[in-house]
BADRENKE-336491 format. One record per residue (C-alpha): residue number from 1; x, y, z. Coordinates in steps of 0.2 Angstrom, whole numbers. Layout:
{n:NUM&east:X&north:Y&up:Z} .
...
//
This chain:
{n:1&east:42&north:-125&up:40} .
{n:2&east:33&north:-128&up:25} .
{n:3&east:39&north:-119&up:11} .
{n:4&east:20&north:-113&up:5} .
{n:5&east:23&north:-101&up:21} .
{n:6&east:39&north:-96&up:17} .
{n:7&east:31&north:-89&up:-1} .
{n:8&east:17&north:-84&up:10} .
{n:9&east:27&north:-73&up:22} .
{n:10&east:36&north:-68&up:6} .
{n:11&east:22&north:-61&up:-1} .
{n:12&east:15&north:-52&up:15} .
{n:13&east:33&north:-44&up:13} .
{n:14&east:30&north:-39&up:-5} .
{n:15&east:12&north:-33&up:0} .
{n:16&east:20&north:-21&up:14} .
{n:17&east:33&north:-14&up:3} .
{n:18&east:19&north:-9&up:-13} .
{n:19&east:9&north:-3&up:-1} .
{n:20&east:25&north:7&up:8} .
{n:21&east:32&north:14&up:-10} .
{n:22&east:16&north:17&up:-18} .
{n:23&east:13&north:32&up:-4} .
{n:24&east:29&north:35&up:-4} .
{n:25&east:28&north:42&up:-24} .
{n:26&east:14&north:48&up:-21} .
{n:27&east:17&north:60&up:-6} .
{n:28&east:33&north:63&up:-18} .
{n:29&east:22&north:68&up:-33} .
{n:30&east:11&north:79&up:-23} .
{n:31&east:26&north:89&up:-12} .
{n:32&east:34&north:92&up:-29} .
{n:33&east:17&north:99&up:-34} .
{n:34&east:16&north:110&up:-19} .
{n:35&east:35&north:114&up:-20} .
{n:36&east:31&north:121&up:-37} .
{n:37&east:14&north:129&up:-35} .
{n:38&east:26&north:141&up:-20} .
{n:39&east:38&north:144&up:-31} .
{n:40&east:27&north:150&up:-44} .
{n:41&east:17&north:162&up:-31} .
{n:42&east:36&north:166&up:-24} .
{n:43&east:38&north:176&up:-41} .
{n:44&east:21&north:180&up:-45} .
{n:45&east:11&north:185&up:-30} .
{n:46&east:-4&north:191&up:-42} .
{n:47&east:-6&north:172&up:-46} .
{n:48&east:-8&north:165&up:-32} .
{n:49&east:-26&north:160&up:-32} .
{n:50&east:-24&north:154&up:-50} .
{n:51&east:-11&north:143&up:-46} .
{n:52&east:-19&north:135&up:-30} .
{n:53&east:-34&north:130&up:-43} .
{n:54&east:-21&north:122&up:-54} .
{n:55&east:-13&north:114&up:-38} .
{n:56&east:-28&north:108&up:-31} .
{n:57&east:-35&north:96&up:-44} .
{n:58&east:-18&north:87&up:-48} .
{n:59&east:-15&north:84&up:-28} .
{n:60&east:-30&north:76&up:-28} .
{n:61&east:-29&north:64&up:-44} .
{n:62&east:-12&north:61&up:-37} .
{n:63&east:-19&north:57&up:-21} .
{n:64&east:-33&north:47&up:-28} .
{n:65&east:-21&north:35&up:-38} .
{n:66&east:-11&north:35&up:-22} .
{n:67&east:-24&north:26&up:-12} .
{n:68&east:-30&north:16&up:-28} .
{n:69&east:-15&north:7&up:-27} .
{n:70&east:-14&north:4&up:-8} .
{n:71&east:-31&north:-2&up:-11} .
{n:72&east:-25&north:-15&up:-23} .
{n:73&east:-10&north:-21&up:-12} .
{n:74&east:-24&north:-24&up:4} .
{n:75&east:-33&north:-35&up:-8} .
{n:76&east:-17&north:-42&up:-14} .
{n:77&east:-16&north:-48&up:6} .
{n:78&east:-32&north:-53&up:9} .
{n:79&east:-31&north:-65&up:-6} .
{n:80&east:-15&north:-71&up:4} .
{n:81&east:-24&north:-75&up:19} .
{n:82&east:-32&north:-89&up:15} .
{n:83&east:-19&north:-97&up:7} .
{n:84&east:-11&north:-95&up:25} .
{n:85&east:-24&north:-103&up:32} .
{n:86&east:-25&north:-117&up:23} .
{n:87&east:-6&north:-119&up:24} .
{n:88&east:-7&north:-116&up:42} .
{n:89&east:-20&north:-131&up:43} .
{n:90&east:-9&north:-144&up:34} .
{n:91&east:6&north:-140&up:44} .
{n:92&east:-3&north:-143&up:61} .
{n:93&east:-1&north:-161&up:70} .
{n:94&east:-16&north:-169&up:74} .
{n:95&east:-20&north:-168&up:90} .
{n:96&east:-15&north:-187&up:99} .
{n:97&east:-30&north:-195&up:110} .
{n:98&east:-28&north:-206&up:124} .
{n:99&east:-35&north:-222&up:122} .
{n:100&east:-41&north:-235&up:135} .
{n:101&east:-33&north:-250&up:137} .
//
């Protein structure tokens, strides 16, 4: 196995972990925001409309940031693909051709 292929494989693992972590962080941020909004609504039901609006704007920003981070990870994975193809091509054995005697 070529050393370049190992590092490219580790790059793919890193991209996968990065995408998972960024989306997990966005999900945790939105869940914390929704939890705080529901607690506020439970304490003061008449302010539910204002709390809902003030919750949706930051939730959209957090979700947008999570998707942006996912796009960055996917672009990184896309940049690894040509390197993986080049490394795989360099490790392929040439085809054996028969010669007529």
